[in-house]
VOGU-3710 file (C-alpha; in Angstrom, 3 decimals, decimal comma):
1> mrftkilsvv> 153,638/167,864/118,269  155,143/164,721/119,777  153,334/162,167/121,867  155,002/159,277/123,658  153,412/156,438/125,583  154,604/153,153/127,023  152,574/150,200/128,165  153,040/146,671/129,316  150,943/143,941/127,759  150,436/140,266/128,314
11> lsfwlpstll> 150,724/136,795/126,970  148,953/134,264/129,137  150,243/131,265/127,220  153,667/131,441/128,857  153,698/133,228/132,214  150,714/133,060/134,580  150,715/135,693/137,276  148,382/137,675/139,488  149,678/140,975/138,119  146,955/142,955/136,389
21> aqnvvvelft> 147,752/143,354/132,714  146,432/145,810/130,179  144,888/145,709/126,765  143,471/142,285/126,169  142,375/142,184/122,523  138,844/141,043/121,678  138,218/140,509/117,969  134,704/140,063/116,602  133,995/138,564/113,188  130,598/139,943/112,265
31> sqgcsscppa> 128,383/140,912/109,338  125,475/143,239/108,679  123,886/140,362/106,762  123,869/138,052/109,800  120,730/138,115/111,956  122,641/136,676/114,934  125,298/139,389/114,903  123,629/142,500/116,401  123,716/141,112/119,986  127,438/140,441/119,553
41> ddvlrelale> 127,958/143,949/118,180  126,300/145,219/121,377  128,693/143,166/123,516  131,659/144,627/121,645  130,415/148,157/122,295  130,192/147,445/126,016  133,670/145,935/126,140  135,104/148,951/124,307  134,182/151,125/127,292  136,353/149,144/129,694
51> dgvivlgwhv> 139,932/149,860/130,657  142,475/147,324/129,496  140,407/146,024/126,579  140,955/146,812/122,888  138,194/145,590/120,583  138,416/145,088/116,823  135,405/144,521/114,569  136,198/142,487/111,452  133,294/142,528/108,984  133,419/139,450/106,745
61> dywdylgwkd> 132,057/139,297/103,215  130,582/135,798/102,874  127,053/136,876/103,914  126,899/139,742/101,406  124,880/137,634/98,956  121,849/137,537/101,294  120,397/140,780/99,932  122,567/143,325/101,707  126,252/144,087/101,207  127,999/145,002/104,420
71> efsssentkr> 129,664/148,368/103,733  132,602/147,428/105,992  133,142/143,886/104,728  136,229/142,710/102,887  137,818/139,502/101,694  140,900/140,354/103,780  138,788/140,262/106,936  137,440/136,873/105,900  140,992/135,634/105,270  141,913/136,556/108,823
81> qigyrdrwgl> 139,024/134,500/110,138  140,058/131,611/107,894  143,505/131,795/109,486  142,009/131,291/112,933  139,733/128,528/111,646  142,675/126,614/110,224  144,811/127,149/113,315  142,147/125,656/115,591  140,947/123,041/113,115  137,356/124,312/113,136
91> rslytpqavi> 134,985/122,723/110,642  133,676/125,982/109,211  133,524/129,749/109,484  130,712/131,291/111,490  129,440/134,630/112,725  129,400/136,094/115,232  132,748/134,735/116,388  134,801/136,354/119,136  138,524/135,677/119,403  140,032/136,709/122,722
101> hgeaqivgsn> 143,731/137,636/122,736  144,350/135,195/119,898  144,066/132,357/122,401  140,379/131,489/122,725  137,303/131,638/120,516  133,622/131,657/121,423  130,261/132,694/119,990  130,427/136,476/119,945  127,149/137,029/121,760  128,235/134,943/124,781
111> egkirmyvdq> 129,158/137,912/126,946  129,719/135,868/130,080  132,293/133,594/128,486  134,027/136,492/126,728  134,367/138,362/130,014  135,656/135,213/131,687  138,454/134,995/129,134  139,185/138,720/129,356  139,555/138,458/133,140  141,783/135,419/132,732
121> fqnekpvlei> 144,149/137,113/130,306  144,225/140,357/132,273  145,529/138,459/135,281  148,779/137,510/133,599  152,282/138,826/133,977  153,303/141,444/131,377  155,818/140,036/128,922  156,019/142,800/126,343  156,527/146,546/126,274  155,388/148,742/123,407
131> svdtsgnnad> 156,417/152,377/123,165  155,020/154,741/120,572  156,404/158,155/119,652  154,398/160,095/117,077  155,420/163,245/115,230  153,205/164,620/112,503  152,169/161,685/110,339  155,036/159,422/111,336  155,203/156,936/114,197  158,252/155,352/115,803
141> irvsalttrl> 157,287/152,073/117,441  159,560/150,128/119,786  158,803/146,579/120,957  160,790/145,073/123,823  160,554/141,681/125,527  160,127/141,614/129,292  160,820/137,885/129,523  162,454/135,050/127,611  160,983/132,311/125,419  158,629/134,556/123,477
151> paadiflvri> 157,777/133,418/119,950  158,566/135,213/116,720  155,807/137,652/115,861  154,400/140,082/113,331  153,853/143,756/114,067  150,745/145,186/112,402  149,172/148,611/112,118  145,375/148,303/112,167  143,343/151,250/110,917  139,956/151,513/112,603
161> ipeattkiqr> 136,761/153,536/112,513  136,111/154,277/116,209  132,337/154,664/115,804  129,893/154,017/112,973  126,129/153,702/112,597  124,378/151,914/109,736  120,689/151,692/108,894  120,280/148,347/107,167  117,613/148,375/104,479  117,626/144,813/103,166
171> genagrtiry> 118,583/141,307/104,135  118,200/139,524/107,468  118,599/142,738/109,493  116,348/144,915/107,314  114,970/147,889/109,230  117,571/147,753/112,008  119,982/150,553/112,854  123,194/149,171/114,327  126,026/151,013/116,036  129,587/149,726/115,730
181> vnvvenmtwi> 132,897/150,440/117,445  136,486/150,027/116,218  135,506/148,775/112,782  138,627/147,540/111,005  139,276/149,330/107,720  142,545/147,557/106,969  145,560/145,948/108,590  149,107/146,592/107,368  152,083/144,405/108,206  154,987/146,631/109,241
191> anwngqsdvn> 157,708/144,397/110,715  158,909/141,025/111,945  159,989/140,553/115,550  162,139/137,659/116,762  160,629/137,719/120,255  163,972/138,561/121,854  165,842/141,632/120,604  164,334/145,092/120,807  162,932/146,214/117,480  162,359/149,778/116,289
201> vstpfsgdsk> 159,973/150,490/113,434  159,192/153,787/111,741  155,945/153,939/109,792  153,746/156,639/108,252  150,104/156,961/109,206  147,200/159,250/108,427  146,462/161,733/111,172  142,822/161,720/110,105  142,429/158,039/111,069  142,734/156,004/114,259
211> yvvlvqaknf> 145,083/153,038/114,613  145,973/150,113/116,826  149,465/148,610/116,996  149,051/144,827/117,175  151,855/142,365/117,955  150,855/138,758/117,294  152,756/135,477/117,263  153,285/134,065/113,784  150,620/131,951/112,060  147,646/133,416/113,944
221> gpvlgaeyln> 149,174/132,664/117,318  148,509/134,426/120,616  148,339/138,194/120,691  151,468/139,396/122,482  150,413/142,995/122,845  148,410/145,909/121,512  148,168/149,638/121,980  146,331/152,530/120,419  148,665/154,520/118,216  146,711/157,768/118,460
//
């Protein structure tokens, strides 16, 4: 069975426009060991229901020592947050942290500010087209520029758990049952893109899992585009 889809996505950093764009990416760095995180997890669940928004929940591991190990946490997730910290020159890591389209960061429970940024980035001219053609457990991904002066980028395949529920028994959130959406299991680099020429990538994937194709400027730069693979 083959499935093909094409979408246009945005990069606000270069081309402002009033054209409605799709699929602004909201990343949340969170932890089951963080007492401030459940309200942010709730915000992420609400955003996941909206058209034109792809959310990703990155569970970091540096709160695991507080009496409860987050079952979804990993050092790789923490390294991604460190990359954003270093890019913006922040003094330290913190949770909950929301990163919107790789261009803005805010406390993850500040729903009003997050939605402000989402609206801002959705009202930008599309600069990138992603097409995905899947057959069996193989995906053919094509990335094409819709404008000039785009930066070099990485193309990633992000495996996610669409929904998960955890009853936390110890630590700062002991006794709470928390529901999550789009929990990141891992992210795999699949190709470079020069920001100009069309690029075609063929990659295997597991049909039992869900994935997001993420195109991001090098060195934790702006997100250029994203689409669900399946």
